[in-house]
N, C-alpha and C positions, 0 to 999 in steps of 0.2 A: 593679348590686350596692349595696349599702351604701357610703357614702365613708366611714365610722367601720371597719368590719370590718378585723380587725387582718391585718399580712402573714403571707404563707402560708394564710391560707385557703384550703380545700379547693376551697369555687368561686371564688375569686380566679383572674381573666387579665391578667396585665400585659402591656401591650403595650412592647416593645423601638422603643427608635427608629428610624426608618427606613435612618438610615444605618448600621445596620448589616446590614441586607438587603440590600446591597449588593457588600460587600466581599468575599466571597470570588467573585463574576463579576468583581471589577475585578481580584482577581487572578489570577485565571484566566486575562485579557485580556491583562495586564501577561508573564507566563510565555510564554505563546504568542510576545506579541511579542518577546519577548526571542530564544527559540528561533527562530526565525525572521529577526531579525536576524545572528543565531551561524549560522546555516546559510548565508545569501546572503554571509556574509562570508568563510565557507570556502568555497562554492567559487567566489567570486570573486577569493581569495588562491591555490585550486587551478588557475583558470583563467589569473592571471598568471604561475605556476608552471612550467606549459607552454607559454603563449607564452615567458617564459625561454628555455626549454630550445630550443623550436625555434628561437627567433634563435641562439643560441649553436651548436646543430649550421649552420643556415646557416652563421652567419658562419666556423664551423672548414671546413667544406665548400669556401665560397670559399677561405680563406688555403690549404689543402692544393691546392686548384687552380690559385692562381697558383704558387705553389711549382713545383708541377709543370711549371707552363709557363717560369717562370725556369730551373730546374735545365735542361729539353730545348732551351731557347734558347743556351745555355752548352756541352753538349757539342758539338754539329756544330761550333759555331766552334771550337772547340780542336781536333777532329779535320779541322775546313777545314786550320787552322796546319799542323798536321803532318804532313799529306799532301804538304801547299807545302812543309817543310822537307823530305819522302824526294824529292819529285821536285827542286827543288834538285840534291841529290845526284847523283841520275843522269841529268840532263840532262850534270852536268859528269863524269861516268863516274866517280865517289870509288870508293876502296875501303871508304869507309865506308857505303855505300848497304845492306851485307849488315845491320850493325850496327843502324842504323838503322830497318830494317824489324824484328829484333827486339824492340826499342826499343819501337816502337811496336805490339809484339804484347800486351808487358807493360800498356800503357797502357789500350789497350782491352780487355784480360783485366779490369783495374782498374774501369773503366767502365759495362761489362756486366754484369759481376757480383757486384763491392761497392758500389756506388753507390746500386745498389735500395734498400738500409738508409737506414734516415733519418740511422743516427750509426756511423759509423767508426771502429775505432780509429785512433788521431794516427799512430802510427808506423807505419800503410799510408798515411795520405793523405802520408807526408811521403817515403814509399819510390818515391808516386808521382809526386813533385816533383823529385826527384832524378832518375827515367827521363824525366820533359819538362826538366829541367834538359841530359842526357845526348847526347837529340837534339838540342836548340840547339844541343849543341855542334862538332857535326856537320856545321852548315851554318855556324856563325858561322867569320871569318878570323882568325890571329893578331893583328888588330887587337882585338879584344872579351877584355878579360878578365874570368872570374865568377870572385867569393869568393860562397862560400857558408862559411856556420859555422852549427853545430846545438848546441845547449848542453839539458840538464837530462834530466831521466825524460821517454820518451815516451809506456811501457808503463805500462795504468791507464787513460789518457784515450783519450776519443772526442770529435770532432767532426762537422760536418754535412760531409758530402765534396763536393769539389771546391765550397770553401767558398776557400779562398788560389790557388789555381792562374790566375783570371785575372788578379792586378795579376803576377804574374812572367808572362803572357804579355804582359801589356804592356809592362814593360819588352823582353822581347825582340823586340818588333813595334814601340813607337818609339824605343826607347833601340839600336838600332844597325842598322848597315848596314856594308857591305862596302865603305866606304872611309877614313870616319874612324874614330878614335882610338874606342874606348867601354871603360865601363865598369859593372858589374851586380854592385852588394853587400848578398847577401840575410844577412838571419840571422834563426834563428827560436831564442828561447827558451823553456824552460816551468820556468817557479819556482811550487812549488807545486800550485794548479787554475788559473793562470793563464799563456797562452801569450801570447808576443812578439812581434811579427810585424813585421819592418824589410825593404823595399826600396826602394833609389836607383838611379837610373839615369841617364843626362845627355840631357838633350832634343837629339837629334839629328835631322835633316832626314831622313825617306826618303822615298824618288821614287819609292816605289811607291804612296805613302799622298796621296791632296789636302792641300793644307798647313792649310786649313782644318777637316781632321779628325784633322791630325800628334799633338795633346797628346790625344787622346780616346780611352779605351778602353773600346769595345764592353759587353766584359762588366766594368766596374768599375758600371755604373749599374744591374747585375741584382746584383750580389753586396751593393751597400749596401742596396737593396730587402731578399734577404735576411738578410743581418744585423737590421735593422728587424722583421722578421719571427719570424726564429728565433733572436733573440736581445735582446731589448730591455731596454735599458737594463741590458743584460749585455757590454757592448764599448766601445770608446772608438776612433777612428778619425779620424786627421791626415792628411790630402791636400794638399801644397804644391807649390809649383814655387819654389826656392829656389837661388841661383848658378845657373843653369841646369841644376840637376838637378831632376827629378823623384822625391818621397822620399813613401810612403807607411807610416805607422805603425798596427799595428792592435794591441789590447789586446784579448784575449777567456777571462770569465770562463766556463772548459770544466766544472765542477764543478757550477755554478746549471744548465746546459741540460741535463747528464747526470741529474740527478737529474730534472728537470721539461721532456721532452722534449716537443714539440708534438702 
């Protein structure tokens, strides 16, 4: 072809630069790599989510198993102490034996039918505490003074069942004997959605318990663990020995747990 032919001549064949021939191929490869990368990332993300859900399910199952174990440890211990109290009455041929058996039947009804729920009405839990204290009054002598104060509105709140009773059991088990003068002071107050619980008892040598274990309550360690699991960052607990008294003070946020039960 004549190099002097004007552009646009019908017989002119103009060559495009080589780089333009590879652009479509390069673009196709780039899009394919991007799509593959996104697809791989999504599959990896979904796998992570499934693994996270699996870990959460495993953790929840583990916590529920541990909570059930702790609760089952508390109930037989409580029942054992109650039966011991009635046995002591029957051994002395006390006139209070029949009344104690009726109180125990109320306590067992609560444990068997109400404690199955994750949360129970607070007023039922307090009634259970009163029944337990009444049962213990049959056992103790006039040397023991029991002061119980309950303030605030109990209705409308819920609590984990059998959560407070181990502290009370501990006071009767390690703060009372049939020889020494003693006292147990229990204060329960509800203000807004906070529960304030305080119990105080003298530290008295109980001759039925080895000296090295005299100040250690079996149920308290389990209760602290339950608080950690059920009320994380929603409670304050102070346990101390002061002037020969054992004092437990607990503040519990009931509202947060009612909104977000485990």
